[in-house]
N, C-alpha and C positions, 0 to 999 in steps of 0.2 A: 441352153436358154437362160437368160439373165432373170434371176429371181428378185422382184422389186415389191416391197411393201410400201403402202402409202400411210403416212402418219398424219392424221387430221386432228387438229385441236379446235374444239368448239366452245363457245360461250355466248349464249343468247344470240345465236346466229340464224334464227328462223327466217329472217327477212330475205336472205339470199341463198340459203343452204341448198335448197332443192336444185337450183341451177348448177351448183358446183358438183353435187352428187351425180347428177345426170351426165356431166362432162367426164366424170371418172368412168362411168359405165360405157361411155362412147369412145374410150381410148382404143386405138388400133392395136396397141400392145396392152392387154388388160393387166392390172396389178395382180399379184398373187394373193394379196389380202389387203383389206382396209382396216386399220386399227384407229379407233376414235378415242380420244380422251376428252370427256366433257367436264368443264370446270365449274359445274353447279348451275347450269342454265335454269332460268325460271320462266322462259317462254316455251314455244313449241318445238324447240330443238330436238329433244329426246324423242318425241313422237315422230318427227320427220326421219330421224336416224333409224328407228325401229321399223318404220314403214319401208324404208329403202332396203334394209337388211333382208326383208322377205323376198325381194325380187332382184337383188343384185347378182350380177354374173360372176361374182367372186365372194369368198368368205368376208364377213363384216363382223368385227369384234368391237363392242362398245364398253368402255370403262367410264364410270362416273366417279370423279374424285370426291373423297370424303370431305376435304376442305379445299377452298379455292387456292390454287397454286400460282396463279398468274400465267400469262400466255407463254412466257419463255420456259419456265419449269414444266409447264403442262406439255409443251412440245417435246422436250427431252424425255420426260417420263413416258410419253406415248411412244416415242421412237424406240425406247428400250424394251417395249412389249412386242415389237415387231419381230418376225422370224425370217424375213427375207435377207438375202445376202447384201441387198442394197435397199436404201430407204429414201423415199421422196416425201419431203415435207409438203403439207397441203393446208392453205388457209381456207376459212369457211365461206369467204365472200367473193372469191374470184371464179373464173371459169377457165378450165384447161382446154386447149385446142387438142384435137384428136391425135396429133403427132407427138405430144409431149413425152410420154413414156417410151414410145417407139424410138424416137431420136436419141434419148438417153441410153436406152438399151443397146442400140447399134454402136454408139460411141464407146460404151463400156467393153463390148466384145472386140472392138477394133483397137483400142488403146491399151497397151501393156503398161502397168503401173498406175493406172488411173485410180484416184481416190475420191474425186468429186467432179460431177458434171454440172456446169452452170449454163442456164438458158436465159433467153430474153423474153419480154412480154410486150404486148401493146398496152400503153397507158390509156385507160378509159374512164368515163364518168360513171355515176351510179347506175345509169341505164345501159351501160356497156357500149356507149357510143365512143368510138375511138378518137383520141386526140391527135392521131397520125404521128405519134412519137413512140419510138421503140425504147423500152426501159429495161435495165439500166444502161445497156449498150456502152459500157465503159472500157472493156478490155478487148484486146485483139483476140480473134478466134484461134483455136488450136490449144496445144498443150503448154502449160506453165509449170516450171520446176519449182524447187524449194526456194522460198523467200523472194520470189519475183514480184510480190505485191508489197505495198507499204504496210508497215506494222499494224496501223489502225485502219483496217479496211473491212468492208462488209459487202455481201451480196444477199439480196432478199432470200429468205429461207424457202419460200414457195417455188423458187426457180432453181433449186439445187437438189441433186440426188447424190447421196453419200454412201460410202462403204459402211456397212453396219458395224464392222469391228472397230471403227473409230470410237464408237460409244463405249467400248471396253475401257477407255481411258477415264471415263467419268467416275468420280469417287464421291465420298460423303463430305469432303471438305468444301469450304466456301470458295466460290469462284472469285477471280479478280473483279474489281469494279469495271463497269463499262466505260468506254471513252466518250459515250453520250451521257452527259451529266443527269439527264432526266431518268436514266435507267440505273437501278442500284447495282446490278451485277451483269456480267456478260450474258447476253441472250443467246438462244440456240443458234441464230444465224451468225452472230459474231464468234461464238465458240467454235463452230465448225469451220469458219473461215481461218481462224488463227491456227487451228490444228492442221488443216489442209495446206496452208501456206508453209508451215514448218516442214511437213513430210514430203511435199511436192506431189505432182500428179493431178493438177487442176486443169480440167478441159472446159473450154468455153465454146458454145455453139452459137451460130449466128441467127438461125431461123427462130422467130417468136414461137413460144410454146403455150402461151396463156393470155387471157384478157385480165389485166390488172385493174380491178375496180377501185376507184377512189370515191369515198362517200363520207357523209358527215359523221359517221360513227367509227371510221377507220382509226386504228391505233397509231398508224404512221402518218406522215405528211401527205399533202395533196399533190406535191411535186409540180406546182405551178412555177413556171420559169420566172426568175427575178430579174428586174431591170439592173442595169449597171449601177445606177445610183443606190438601189436597195442593197446590192452586194457590197458596195463600198461602205455604206453606213453600217452594215453588219460587221464587216471586217474591222472597222475603226472602234467598234464597241468592245472588242475582245481585250481582256486585261491580262496582266502578268499572272493573276491567280489562276486563270484558265490553263496556262501552260505549266504552272506548278502542279495542277491537278492531273494533267496528261503525263507529266513526269512520274508522279506517284503511281498512276495506273500502269505505266510501262514497267515500273519496278515490281509491282504486284504480278504482272504477267510473266516477268522474268523468273520470279520465284516459283510461280505456278508451273511453268513449262519445265523447270528443273525437277520439280516433284513428279511430273508426268513421265519424264525420262527415266526415273527410277522405278516407276510402276510398270511400264510396258514390258512385255516379254519379247517384243520384236526388236532385235538389236539395231536394225537400220533406223527404225523410228526413234529408239532411245538416243542414238547419236544425233539425229536431226533435231529432236526436241531440246537436247542439251545445247547444240549450237544456236538454236533459236532463242534460248534463254540469254545467251551472250548478246544476240542482236537486240533484244529488248532492253538490255542494259545500255547499249549504244543509243537507242532511241530515247531512253530516259535522260541521257546526258544532253542530247540536242534540245530536248524540250525544256530542261532546266536552264540551259543557256538562253533559250528563247524567252523564258520568264524574266531573266535578268535584263535582256534587251528591252522588254516592254515596261520594266520597272524603273529603268534608268532615267534620271531627271536631267542629266547632262549628256551632251553629244558623245563625249569620250566613254561614258558609262554604257552607252548603247552600241558604240562602234566595236568595242572589244568583243562582246558576245556574238555580234554579227559575224566577225571574222572567225570566231571560235566555231560557229555553226558551219561556216564554209570549210574549215579545216577538217571537221568531223564528217564531211559528206552529207550534211543535213539538208542541203538544197540540191546538189548534183552529186551523184555517186551511186552506191548500192541502193536498189529499189526499196529495200526494207526501211531505210532511214531517210531517203531523199524526198523532200517535200515538193520540189519542183520550182519552176521559174516564177509562177504566180506568188508563191510564198516568199521567194527571194525578193521579188519586187515590192511586195507588201511590207516586208521587214525593212528594206532599204529606205522606203518612204518614212517609216517610223524612226529610223536612225536619224534621218536628216531633219525631220520636222517635229519629232517628238509626238506628244498627244495634243498638239494644237489643232 
């Protein structure tokens, strides 16, 4: 039987929390425990949690942080308190479908070498009315090996179940910066993604497992689809500084993965993390070339880094560094027309 702990991070979540807790109790495969990390809520969150603990069909452990950690550090600290062999991250404002943990557990039992299970959700409004859009629905279903995803990738934390021993890699040192500029450092969802991508064994399931509630207080975006004009305007606004920033982040990730390779006692993981460090250095090189392309004032100054990115497989090649045809087309337009 697969042992799964649920790590729930809360902060002033009383508005939607009861619905989420009920969905945990309605799971066809009940979690072995629910571990909650509250980040200093000032509404009725703690009262709701304590009330649920009295009637929950599984143990509920509630920890209240002495200082506000922020949602990412709170998630990782909460996950480290779990005792299950597997950990499912849980947001306070969504609703899980009854099959979520059962589907994850079945896949864990079936797939040798699995380190992380990814699931999809139905995108919903604040009242949980579906937008008829499955989210994120980006990857083919099935098993993905080492470095089969782009270096800067992420899957929402509430849709993943991870091996708990991955958390043994966490140390006291500062994490690399996030490739999302609004976040100071790697969040729990990005950290688990780069680790799982390095060591391999990522399984993607097709069936939706949750209702993903988008509302005015959500920390992430509303995921409304942008028009072509909006996407073009956004793409044109990106400057060379942004790609210099991404190159710096890739370098930080390379050094971080090298440190992790020296920390782990798992020889296979050590080798994979070391190789991944080299991959981040390649990613750093392509992003630096892209910065030069966008900084170039003359056609020839833009053309040279464009072909440099091509040679390095920055558009088409190994998945870890290949940005794809859209990026190639976007950069080709920049080469020809500059910033006009």
